[in-house]
N, CA, C and O atoms as CSV, one atom per row, in Angstrom:
chain,resi,resn,atom,element,x,y,z
A,1,MET,N,N,90.019,102.796,95.261
A,1,MET,CA,C,91.048,103.571,95.926
A,1,MET,C,C,90.871,105.064,95.640
A,1,MET,O,O,90.754,105.861,96.571
A,2,TRP,N,N,90.849,105.455,94.347
A,2,TRP,CA,C,90.723,106.883,94.028
A,2,TRP,C,C,89.356,107.408,94.443
A,2,TRP,O,O,89.238,108.493,95.011
A,3,ARG,N,N,88.323,106.619,94.148
A,3,ARG,CA,C,86.970,107.065,94.476
A,3,ARG,C,C,86.861,107.362,95.975
A,3,ARG,O,O,86.290,108.380,96.367
A,4,GLU,N,N,87.403,106.485,96.799
A,4,GLU,CA,C,87.339,106.706,98.249
A,4,GLU,C,C,88.074,107.981,98.643
A,4,GLU,O,O,87.610,108.738,99.496
A,5,LYS,N,N,89.211,108.209,98.024
A,5,LYS,CA,C,89.981,109.418,98.341
A,5,LYS,C,C,89.238,110.674,97.896
A,5,LYS,O,O,89.208,111.672,98.617
A,6,PHE,N,N,88.639,110.622,96.708
A,6,PHE,CA,C,87.848,111.770,96.248
A,6,PHE,C,C,86.632,111.975,97.149
A,6,PHE,O,O,86.267,113.109,97.457
A,7,ASN,N,N,86.008,110.880,97.569
A,7,ASN,CA,C,84.856,110.995,98.465
A,7,ASN,C,C,85.253,111.599,99.813
A,7,ASN,O,O,84.512,112.401,100.381
A,8,GLU,N,N,86.414,111.214,100.317
A,8,GLU,CA,C,86.899,111.784,101.577
A,8,GLU,C,C,87.117,113.292,101.440
A,8,GLU,O,O,86.712,114.064,102.309
A,9,LEU,N,N,87.754,113.700,100.356
A,9,LEU,CA,C,87.982,115.127,100.132
A,9,LEU,C,C,86.657,115.860,99.951
A,9,LEU,O,O,86.475,116.955,100.484
A,10,THR,N,N,85.736,115.268,99.208
A,10,THR,CA,C,84.420,115.876,99.003
A,10,THR,C,C,83.713,116.094,100.336
A,10,THR,O,O,83.166,117.169,100.584
A,11,ALA,N,N,83.725,115.088,101.183
A,11,ALA,CA,C,83.073,115.206,102.494
A,11,ALA,C,C,83.735,116.287,103.338
A,11,ALA,O,O,83.054,117.060,104.012
A,12,ARG,N,N,85.042,116.340,103.301
A,12,ARG,CA,C,85.769,117.342,104.082
A,12,ARG,C,C,85.426,118.752,103.598
A,12,ARG,O,O,85.233,119.662,104.404
A,13,ILE,N,N,85.355,118.926,102.286
A,13,ILE,CA,C,84.998,120.242,101.731
A,13,ILE,C,C,83.579,120.607,102.139
A,13,ILE,O,O,83.330,121.715,102.614
A,14,LYS,N,N,82.652,119.677,101.955
A,14,LYS,CA,C,81.241,119.931,102.252
A,14,LYS,C,C,81.037,120.276,103.724
A,14,LYS,O,O,80.241,121.156,104.052
A,15,ASP,N,N,81.737,119.601,104.593
A,15,ASP,CA,C,81.568,119.807,106.037
A,15,ASP,C,C,82.351,120.995,106.576
A,15,ASP,O,O,82.235,121.320,107.757
A,16,SER,N,N,83.134,121.639,105.746
A,16,SER,CA,C,84.052,122.677,106.221
A,16,SER,C,C,83.380,123.986,106.590
A,16,SER,O,O,83.889,124.731,107.427
A,17,LYS,N,N,82.262,124.268,105.984
A,17,LYS,CA,C,81.563,125.539,106.182
A,17,LYS,C,C,82.382,126.734,105.680
A,17,LYS,O,O,82.125,127.879,106.053
A,18,GLU,N,N,83.370,126.448,104.829
A,18,GLU,CA,C,84.135,127.523,104.202
A,18,GLU,C,C,83.209,128.319,103.284
A,18,GLU,O,O,82.222,127.792,102.771
A,19,GLU,N,N,83.539,129.581,103.088
A,19,GLU,CA,C,82.693,130.452,102.274
A,19,GLU,C,C,82.530,129.940,100.840
A,19,GLU,O,O,81.452,130.057,100.257
A,20,TYR,N,N,83.583,129.380,100.283
A,20,TYR,CA,C,83.563,128.984,98.870
A,20,TYR,C,C,83.525,127.465,98.686
A,20,TYR,O,O,84.043,126.956,97.692
A,21,TRP,N,N,82.931,126.746,99.611
A,21,TRP,CA,C,82.960,125.286,99.544
A,21,TRP,C,C,82.298,124.749,98.280
A,21,TRP,O,O,82.756,123.753,97.720
A,22,ARG,N,N,81.232,125.392,97.828
A,22,ARG,CA,C,80.564,124.925,96.599
A,22,ARG,C,C,81.490,125.100,95.383
A,22,ARG,O,O,81.554,124.230,94.514
A,23,ASP,N,N,82.188,126.208,95.334
A,23,ASP,CA,C,83.146,126.436,94.246
A,23,ASP,C,C,84.258,125.391,94.277
A,23,ASP,O,O,84.696,124.902,93.236
A,24,ASP,N,N,84.706,125.058,95.479
A,24,ASP,CA,C,85.766,124.057,95.606
A,24,ASP,C,C,85.281,122.680,95.161
A,24,ASP,O,O,86.032,121.932,94.535
A,25,LEU,N,N,84.031,122.341,95.480
A,25,LEU,CA,C,83.485,121.062,95.018
A,25,LEU,C,C,83.372,121.036,93.494
A,25,LEU,O,O,83.647,120.016,92.862
A,26,GLU,N,N,82.973,122.140,92.921
A,26,GLU,CA,C,82.881,122.216,91.461
A,26,GLU,C,C,84.269,122.096,90.828
A,26,GLU,O,O,84.437,121.426,89.809
A,27,ALA,N,N,85.250,122.743,91.433
A,27,ALA,CA,C,86.623,122.653,90.924
A,27,ALA,C,C,87.138,121.217,91.016
A,27,ALA,O,O,87.822,120.743,90.109
A,28,LEU,N,N,86.812,120.529,92.105
A,28,LEU,CA,C,87.218,119.132,92.252
A,28,LEU,C,C,86.557,118.277,91.170
A,28,LEU,O,O,87.213,117.453,90.534
A,29,GLU,N,N,85.269,118.477,90.969
A,29,GLU,CA,C,84.562,117.719,89.931
A,29,GLU,C,C,85.187,117.959,88.557
A,29,GLU,O,O,85.430,117.013,87.807
A,30,ASP,N,N,85.443,119.206,88.235
A,30,ASP,CA,C,86.062,119.535,86.945
A,30,ASP,C,C,87.436,118.885,86.804
A,30,ASP,O,O,87.811,118.440,85.719
A,31,SER,N,N,88.176,118.834,87.898
A,31,SER,CA,C,89.513,118.237,87.862
A,31,SER,C,C,89.439,116.733,87.627
A,31,SER,O,O,90.252,116.175,86.891
A,32,ILE,N,N,88.468,116.081,88.250
A,32,ILE,CA,C,88.287,114.642,88.020
A,32,ILE,C,C,87.863,114.404,86.569
A,32,ILE,O,O,88.356,113.482,85.919
A,33,LYS,N,N,86.962,115.224,86.073
A,33,LYS,CA,C,86.519,115.099,84.679
A,33,LYS,C,C,87.679,115.276,83.706
A,33,LYS,O,O,87.697,114.654,82.645
A,34,GLN,N,N,88.639,116.113,84.057
A,34,GLN,CA,C,89.766,116.366,83.165
A,34,GLN,C,C,90.576,115.100,82.919
A,34,GLN,O,O,91.189,114.951,81.861
A,35,CYS,N,N,90.583,114.195,83.881
A,35,CYS,CA,C,91.260,112.911,83.652
A,35,CYS,C,C,90.657,112.228,82.426
A,35,CYS,O,O,91.383,111.723,81.569
A,36,GLY,N,N,89.336,112.217,82.348
A,36,GLY,CA,C,88.660,111.609,81.207
A,36,GLY,C,C,88.865,112.381,79.917
A,36,GLY,O,O,89.001,111.787,78.848
A,37,GLU,N,N,88.887,113.700,80.014
A,37,GLU,CA,C,89.095,114.517,78.813
A,37,GLU,C,C,90.470,114.249,78.205
A,37,GLU,O,O,90.616,114.187,76.984
A,38,TYR,N,N,91.467,114.093,79.058
A,38,TYR,CA,C,92.801,113.804,78.543
A,38,TYR,C,C,92.831,112.433,77.866
A,38,TYR,O,O,93.373,112.290,76.770
A,39,ILE,N,N,92.249,111.431,78.519
A,39,ILE,CA,C,92.217,110.086,77.941
A,39,ILE,C,C,91.471,110.110,76.606
A,39,ILE,O,O,91.877,109.441,75.655
A,40,LYS,N,N,90.398,110.867,76.535
A,40,LYS,CA,C,89.646,111.002,75.280
A,40,LYS,C,C,90.525,111.596,74.178
A,40,LYS,O,O,90.480,111.137,73.037
A,41,SER,N,N,91.317,112.608,74.510
A,41,SER,CA,C,92.173,113.233,73.493
A,41,SER,C,C,93.247,112.263,73.002
A,41,SER,O,O,93.597,112.274,71.822
A,42,VAL,N,N,93.767,111.431,73.894
A,42,VAL,CA,C,94.747,110.419,73.484
A,42,VAL,C,C,94.076,109.406,72.560
A,42,VAL,O,O,94.629,109.042,71.522
A,43,ASN,N,N,92.887,108.957,72.940
A,43,ASN,CA,C,92.160,107.992,72.122
A,43,ASN,C,C,91.841,108.568,70.742
A,43,ASN,O,O,91.986,107.878,69.733
A,44,ASN,N,N,91.411,109.816,70.695
A,44,ASN,CA,C,91.110,110.454,69.410
A,44,ASN,C,C,92.333,110.475,68.503
A,44,ASN,O,O,92.236,110.206,67.306
A,45,MET,N,N,93.476,110.795,69.083
A,45,MET,CA,C,94.692,110.861,68.277
A,45,MET,C,C,95.095,109.471,67.793
A,45,MET,O,O,95.466,109.300,66.632
A,46,GLU,N,N,95.026,108.489,68.670
A,46,GLU,CA,C,95.404,107.130,68.284
A,46,GLU,C,C,94.459,106.570,67.224
A,46,GLU,O,O,94.899,105.869,66.312
A,47,ALA,N,N,93.169,106.871,67.333
A,47,ALA,CA,C,92.206,106.422,66.316
A,47,ALA,C,C,92.532,107.045,64.967
A,47,ALA,O,O,92.469,106.375,63.936
A,48,ALA,N,N,92.878,108.321,64.974
A,48,ALA,CA,C,93.223,109.011,63.727
A,48,ALA,C,C,94.487,108.430,63.113
A,48,ALA,O,O,94.562,108.243,61.899
A,49,ILE,N,N,95.468,108.147,63.938
A,49,ILE,CA,C,96.713,107.565,63.434
A,49,ILE,C,C,96.430,106.205,62.796
A,49,ILE,O,O,97.047,105.839,61.796
A,50,THR,N,N,95.499,105.467,63.380
A,50,THR,CA,C,95.165,104.139,62.880
A,50,THR,C,C,94.492,104.174,61.516
A,50,THR,O,O,94.804,103.358,60.648
A,51,SER,N,N,93.574,105.111,61.323
A,51,SER,CA,C,92.773,105.035,60.101
A,51,SER,C,C,92.814,106.255,59.189
A,51,SER,O,O,92.659,106.113,57.977
A,52,ALA,N,N,93.015,107.423,59.728
A,52,ALA,CA,C,92.907,108.639,58.909
A,52,ALA,C,C,93.938,108.688,57.790
A,52,ALA,O,O,93.668,109.258,56.733
A,53,ARG,N,N,95.086,108.115,57.996
A,53,ARG,CA,C,96.122,108.178,56.960
A,53,ARG,C,C,95.708,107.452,55.682
A,53,ARG,O,O,96.253,107.710,54.609
A,54,PHE,N,N,94.738,106.542,55.803
A,54,PHE,CA,C,94.288,105.808,54.624
A,54,PHE,C,C,93.159,106.513,53.878
A,54,PHE,O,O,92.857,106.176,52.733
A,55,ARG,N,N,92.545,107.482,54.525
A,55,ARG,CA,C,91.414,108.146,53.889
A,55,ARG,C,C,91.687,109.605,53.553
A,55,ARG,O,O,90.859,110.259,52.920
A,56,MET,N,N,92.839,110.121,53.968
A,56,MET,CA,C,93.148,111.533,53.750
A,56,MET,C,C,94.386,111.676,52.870
A,56,MET,O,O,95.238,110.790,52.800
A,57,GLU,N,N,94.449,112.803,52.215
A,57,GLU,CA,C,95.651,113.143,51.456
A,57,GLU,C,C,96.785,113.401,52.454
A,57,GLU,O,O,96.527,113.843,53.574
A,58,PRO,N,N,98.030,113.135,52.065
A,58,PRO,CA,C,99.149,113.270,53.007
A,58,PRO,C,C,99.218,114.630,53.712
A,58,PRO,O,O,99.421,114.688,54.925
A,59,GLU,N,N,99.054,115.702,52.972
A,59,GLU,CA,C,99.140,117.034,53.597
A,59,GLU,C,C,97.985,117.259,54.575
A,59,GLU,O,O,98.186,117.800,55.662
A,60,ASP,N,N,96.786,116.846,54.190
A,60,ASP,CA,C,95.623,116.975,55.079
A,60,ASP,C,C,95.809,116.124,56.334
A,60,ASP,O,O,95.467,116.537,57.442
A,61,TYR,N,N,96.355,114.930,56.134
A,61,TYR,CA,C,96.606,114.033,57.261
A,61,TYR,C,C,97.599,114.652,58.239
A,61,TYR,O,O,97.372,114.632,59.449
A,62,ARG,N,N,98.692,115.197,57.726
A,62,ARG,CA,C,99.693,115.825,58.603
A,62,ARG,C,C,99.072,116.967,59.399
A,62,ARG,O,O,99.309,117.098,60.600
A,63,GLU,N,N,98.282,117.782,58.727
A,63,GLU,CA,C,97.639,118.907,59.411
A,63,GLU,C,C,96.652,118.411,60.472
A,63,GLU,O,O,96.592,118.952,61.576
A,64,TYR,N,N,95.896,117.396,60.132
A,64,TYR,CA,C,94.930,116.813,61.066
A,64,TYR,C,C,95.638,116.263,62.304
A,64,TYR,O,O,95.207,116.514,63.430
A,65,ILE,N,N,96.705,115.527,62.100
A,65,ILE,CA,C,97.460,114.955,63.218
A,65,ILE,C,C,98.083,116.063,64.062
A,65,ILE,O,O,98.107,115.969,65.289
A,66,MET,N,N,98.581,117.102,63.418
A,66,MET,CA,C,99.153,118.226,64.180
A,66,MET,C,C,98.083,118.887,65.049
A,66,MET,O,O,98.354,119.249,66.194
A,67,GLN,N,N,96.883,119.044,64.521
A,67,GLN,CA,C,95.789,119.631,65.306
A,67,GLN,C,C,95.428,118.733,66.486
A,67,GLN,O,O,95.249,119.209,67.607
A,68,LEU,N,N,95.322,117.433,66.223
A,68,LEU,CA,C,95.008,116.496,67.304
A,68,LEU,C,C,96.107,116.483,68.362
A,68,LEU,O,O,95.823,116.445,69.559
A,69,ASP,N,N,97.353,116.515,67.919
A,69,ASP,CA,C,98.472,116.524,68.861
A,69,ASP,C,C,98.463,117.794,69.700
A,69,ASP,O,O,98.747,117.752,70.897
A,70,ASN,N,N,98.141,118.909,69.086
A,70,ASN,CA,C,98.052,120.168,69.824
A,70,ASN,C,C,96.926,120.104,70.863
A,70,ASN,O,O,97.096,120.552,71.997
A,71,THR,N,N,95.790,119.552,70.473
A,71,THR,CA,C,94.676,119.388,71.411
A,71,THR,C,C,95.081,118.487,72.572
A,71,THR,O,O,94.793,118.789,73.730
A,72,ARG,N,N,95.755,117.371,72.255
A,72,ARG,CA,C,96.213,116.452,73.297
A,72,ARG,C,C,97.176,117.146,74.255
A,72,ARG,O,O,97.090,116.960,75.469
A,73,ARG,N,N,98.097,117.949,73.709
A,73,ARG,CA,C,99.060,118.673,74.547
A,73,ARG,C,C,98.342,119.666,75.458
A,73,ARG,O,O,98.662,119.767,76.642
A,74,ILE,N,N,97.382,120.391,74.912
A,74,ILE,CA,C,96.611,121.347,75.717
A,74,ILE,C,C,95.856,120.614,76.824
A,74,ILE,O,O,95.851,121.053,77.974
A,75,GLU,N,N,95.218,119.497,76.475
A,75,GLU,CA,C,94.487,118.708,77.483
A,75,GLU,C,C,95.445,118.176,78.551
A,75,GLU,O,O,95.098,118.118,79.731
A,76,HIS,N,N,96.647,117.788,78.133
A,76,HIS,CA,C,97.633,117.286,79.091
A,76,HIS,C,C,98.058,118.402,80.048
A,76,HIS,O,O,98.166,118.184,81.254
A,77,ASN,N,N,98.295,119.586,79.508
A,77,ASN,CA,C,98.652,120.719,80.370
A,77,ASN,C,C,97.527,121.047,81.344
A,77,ASN,O,O,97.775,121.342,82.514
A,78,TYR,N,N,96.299,120.994,80.861
A,78,TYR,CA,C,95.149,121.235,81.727
A,78,TYR,C,C,95.043,120.137,82.784
A,78,TYR,O,O,94.696,120.411,83.933
A,79,LEU,N,N,95.339,118.898,82.397
A,79,LEU,CA,C,95.346,117.791,83.354
A,79,LEU,C,C,96.364,118.051,84.461
A,79,LEU,O,O,96.061,117.856,85.638
A,80,ILE,N,N,97.549,118.483,84.100
A,80,ILE,CA,C,98.585,118.767,85.099
A,80,ILE,C,C,98.099,119.836,86.071
A,80,ILE,O,O,98.272,119.699,87.282
A,81,ARG,N,N,97.493,120.897,85.548
A,81,ARG,CA,C,96.944,121.938,86.431
A,81,ARG,C,C,95.836,121.372,87.316
A,81,ARG,O,O,95.718,121.745,88.483
A,82,SER,N,N,95.032,120.480,86.765
A,82,SER,CA,C,93.942,119.878,87.531
A,82,SER,C,C,94.468,119.012,88.673
A,82,SER,O,O,93.937,119.048,89.783
A,83,VAL,N,N,95.507,118.240,88.398
A,83,VAL,CA,C,96.097,117.396,89.441
A,83,VAL,C,C,96.711,118.270,90.535
A,83,VAL,O,O,96.589,117.963,91.721
A,84,ARG,N,N,97.361,119.343,90.138
A,84,ARG,CA,C,97.900,120.281,91.131
A,84,ARG,C,C,96.772,120.873,91.984
A,84,ARG,O,O,96.921,121.030,93.196
A,85,LEU,N,N,95.651,121.198,91.348
A,85,LEU,CA,C,94.512,121.756,92.072
A,85,LEU,C,C,93.931,120.740,93.051
A,85,LEU,O,O,93.579,121.095,94.176
A,86,ILE,N,N,93.828,119.484,92.634
A,86,ILE,CA,C,93.340,118.443,93.541
A,86,ILE,C,C,94.205,118.406,94.794
A,86,ILE,O,O,93.686,118.388,95.909
A,87,ASN,N,N,95.520,118.395,94.613
A,87,ASN,CA,C,96.403,118.346,95.780
A,87,ASN,C,C,96.353,119.634,96.590
A,87,ASN,O,O,96.510,119.601,97.811
A,88,LYS,N,N,96.139,120.758,95.934
A,88,LYS,CA,C,95.985,122.034,96.658
A,88,LYS,C,C,94.734,121.976,97.538
A,88,LYS,O,O,94.763,122.407,98.691
A,89,LEU,N,N,93.643,121.446,96.997
A,89,LEU,CA,C,92.425,121.290,97.801
A,89,LEU,C,C,92.674,120.340,98.971
A,89,LEU,O,O,92.180,120.568,100.075
A,90,CYS,N,N,93.428,119.288,98.733
A,90,CYS,CA,C,93.783,118.371,99.827
A,90,CYS,C,C,94.520,119.125,100.931
A,90,CYS,O,O,94.244,118.928,102.115
A,91,SER,N,N,95.442,119.974,100.545
A,91,SER,CA,C,96.206,120.750,101.516
A,91,SER,C,C,95.306,121.713,102.281
A,91,SER,O,O,95.386,121.807,103.506
A,92,ILE,N,N,94.457,122.423,101.561
A,92,ILE,CA,C,93.562,123.397,102.193
A,92,ILE,C,C,92.646,122.718,103.199
A,92,ILE,O,O,92.418,123.240,104.290
A,93,TYR,N,N,92.121,121.551,102.830
A,93,TYR,CA,C,91.140,120.870,103.682
A,93,TYR,C,C,91.760,119.780,104.548
A,93,TYR,O,O,91.055,118.949,105.120
A,94,ARG,N,N,93.079,119.796,104.636
A,94,ARG,CA,C,93.833,118.911,105.523
A,94,ARG,C,C,93.517,117.422,105.293
A,94,ARG,O,O,93.187,116.669,106.209
A,95,VAL,N,N,93.638,117.057,104.032
A,95,VAL,CA,C,93.492,115.666,103.619
A,95,VAL,C,C,94.816,115.264,102.979
A,95,VAL,O,O,95.468,116.077,102.323
A,96,GLU,N,N,95.206,114.024,103.170
A,96,GLU,CA,C,96.444,113.548,102.558
A,96,GLU,C,C,96.373,113.740,101.037
A,96,GLU,O,O,95.331,113.480,100.436
A,97,PRO,N,N,97.458,114.187,100.412
A,97,PRO,CA,C,97.426,114.404,98.957
A,97,PRO,C,C,96.951,113.155,98.219
A,97,PRO,O,O,97.357,112.037,98.539
A,98,ILE,N,N,96.100,113.358,97.243
A,98,ILE,CA,C,95.587,112.234,96.463
A,98,ILE,C,C,96.638,111.773,95.463
A,98,ILE,O,O,96.896,110.576,95.339
A,99,TYR,N,N,97.242,112.710,94.755
A,99,TYR,CA,C,98.294,112.355,93.808
A,99,TYR,C,C,99.627,112.467,94.528
A,99,TYR,O,O,99.989,113.534,95.022
A,100,LYS,N,N,100.356,111.354,94.583
A,100,LYS,CA,C,101.624,111.338,95.308
A,100,LYS,C,C,102.824,111.195,94.382
A,100,LYS,O,O,103.953,111.014,94.840
A,101,GLY,N,N,102.578,111.278,93.089
A,101,GLY,CA,C,103.670,111.151,92.130
A,101,GLY,C,C,104.399,112.466,91.923
A,101,GLY,O,O,104.196,113.438,92.650
A,102,ASP,N,N,105.244,112.466,90.922
A,102,ASP,CA,C,106.048,113.630,90.559
A,102,ASP,C,C,105.207,114.565,89.695
A,102,ASP,O,O,104.810,114.200,88.589
A,103,LEU,N,N,104.937,115.756,90.189
A,103,LEU,CA,C,104.124,116.724,89.452
A,103,LEU,C,C,104.833,117.276,88.219
A,103,LEU,O,O,104.213,117.971,87.414
A,104,GLU,N,N,106.099,116.982,88.062
A,104,GLU,CA,C,106.847,117.414,86.880
A,104,GLU,C,C,106.934,116.308,85.826
A,104,GLU,O,O,107.430,116.540,84.723
A,105,ASN,N,N,106.461,115.121,86.158
A,105,ASN,CA,C,106.564,113.982,85.248
A,105,ASN,C,C,105.250,113.810,84.487
A,105,ASN,O,O,104.266,113.307,85.030
A,106,ARG,N,N,105.249,114.230,83.239
A,106,ARG,CA,C,104.032,114.212,82.421
A,106,ARG,C,C,103.493,112.791,82.235
A,106,ARG,O,O,102.280,112.584,82.207
A,107,ILE,N,N,104.379,111.831,82.110
A,107,ILE,CA,C,103.947,110.445,81.909
A,107,ILE,C,C,103.261,109.915,83.162
A,107,ILE,O,O,102.218,109.270,83.066
A,108,GLU,N,N,103.832,110.178,84.337
A,108,GLU,CA,C,103.207,109.740,85.593
A,108,GLU,C,C,101.819,110.341,85.752
A,108,GLU,O,O,100.889,109.660,86.183
A,109,ILE,N,N,101.679,111.601,85.409
A,109,ILE,CA,C,100.380,112.262,85.539
A,109,ILE,C,C,99.387,111.657,84.546
A,109,ILE,O,O,98.215,111.480,84.878
A,110,ALA,N,N,99.839,111.341,83.347
A,110,ALA,CA,C,98.965,110.682,82.369
A,110,ALA,C,C,98.523,109.313,82.884
A,110,ALA,O,O,97.362,108.933,82.726
A,111,GLU,N,N,99.438,108.579,83.493
A,111,GLU,CA,C,99.095,107.269,84.062
A,111,GLU,C,C,98.097,107.413,85.215
A,111,GLU,O,O,97.201,106.583,85.368
A,112,PHE,N,N,98.250,108.455,86.017
A,112,PHE,CA,C,97.286,108.742,87.086
A,112,PHE,C,C,95.899,108.953,86.480
A,112,PHE,O,O,94.916,108.396,86.968
A,113,ALA,N,N,95.821,109.753,85.424
A,113,ALA,CA,C,94.530,110.022,84.780
A,113,ALA,C,C,93.894,108.726,84.288
A,113,ALA,O,O,92.698,108.510,84.480
A,114,LYS,N,N,94.676,107.877,83.665
A,114,LYS,CA,C,94.143,106.603,83.175
A,114,LYS,C,C,93.654,105.747,84.330
A,114,LYS,O,O,92.600,105.118,84.234
A,115,SER,N,N,94.400,105.717,85.407
A,115,SER,CA,C,94.010,104.938,86.578
A,115,SER,C,C,92.692,105.444,87.167
A,115,SER,O,O,91.830,104.653,87.550
A,116,VAL,N,N,92.543,106.768,87.237
A,116,VAL,CA,C,91.297,107.355,87.745
A,116,VAL,C,C,90.137,106.975,86.834
A,116,VAL,O,O,89.088,106.542,87.312
A,117,VAL,N,N,90.317,107.134,85.528
A,117,VAL,CA,C,89.252,106.815,84.571
A,117,VAL,C,C,88.901,105.328,84.640
A,117,VAL,O,O,87.724,104.968,84.637
A,118,ASP,N,N,89.906,104.475,84.701
A,118,ASP,CA,C,89.648,103.033,84.802
A,118,ASP,C,C,88.820,102.713,86.039
A,118,ASP,O,O,87.855,101.951,85.967
A,119,GLU,N,N,89.198,103.294,87.169
A,119,GLU,CA,C,88.462,103.003,88.402
A,119,GLU,C,C,87.046,103.560,88.349
A,119,GLU,O,O,86.103,102.890,88.771
A,120,MET,N,N,86.887,104.760,87.843
A,120,MET,CA,C,85.542,105.337,87.745
A,120,MET,C,C,84.659,104.477,86.846
A,120,MET,O,O,83.474,104.293,87.123
A,121,PHE,N,N,85.239,103.953,85.770
A,121,PHE,CA,C,84.474,103.084,84.877
A,121,PHE,C,C,84.127,101.773,85.578
A,121,PHE,O,O,82.984,101.318,85.523
A,122,ASP,N,N,85.108,101.174,86.230
A,122,ASP,CA,C,84.893,99.878,86.878
A,122,ASP,C,C,83.920,99.946,88.051
A,122,ASP,O,O,83.240,98.965,88.351
A,123,THR,N,N,83.852,101.092,88.710
A,123,THR,CA,C,82.996,101.216,89.904
A,123,THR,C,C,81.805,102.130,89.653
A,123,THR,O,O,81.203,102.645,90.595
A,124,ARG,N,N,81.465,102.332,88.377
A,124,ARG,CA,C,80.379,103.264,88.047
A,124,ARG,C,C,79.070,102.844,88.709
A,124,ARG,O,O,78.820,101.666,88.963
A,125,GLN,N,N,78.257,103.842,88.974
A,125,GLN,CA,C,76.956,103.638,89.599
A,125,GLN,C,C,75.908,103.732,88.501
A,125,GLN,O,O,75.876,104.710,87.754
A,126,MET,N,N,75.077,102.754,88.401
A,126,MET,CA,C,74.068,102.750,87.332
A,126,MET,C,C,72.736,103.214,87.869
A,126,MET,O,O,71.759,103.280,87.124
């Protein structure tokens, strides 16, 4: 589902003959990649919560978790901007918006990122 929608937008951008079409394709690629970067930051934090507390001193652990949480928050904010950019490109190139959820709902956007990553993994090209 997502792959087809991204492919449709990619084709529309490529065929547009707009002056900055290559930049727009790069921005789309970066935005799709951001879905994975956010999921990676969540995984890193969850892995640390699982094991780091047993190998680190309490103060070091708290600082480590705070750093990971800050990284996750930054990645989440970047993800939100990326999803907005994807829909902006859809608007510019007259394609139905790919993300149809609430752009103010951080949890919905996180779920969108996971769904994109899951589909990209499941349909990967070897």
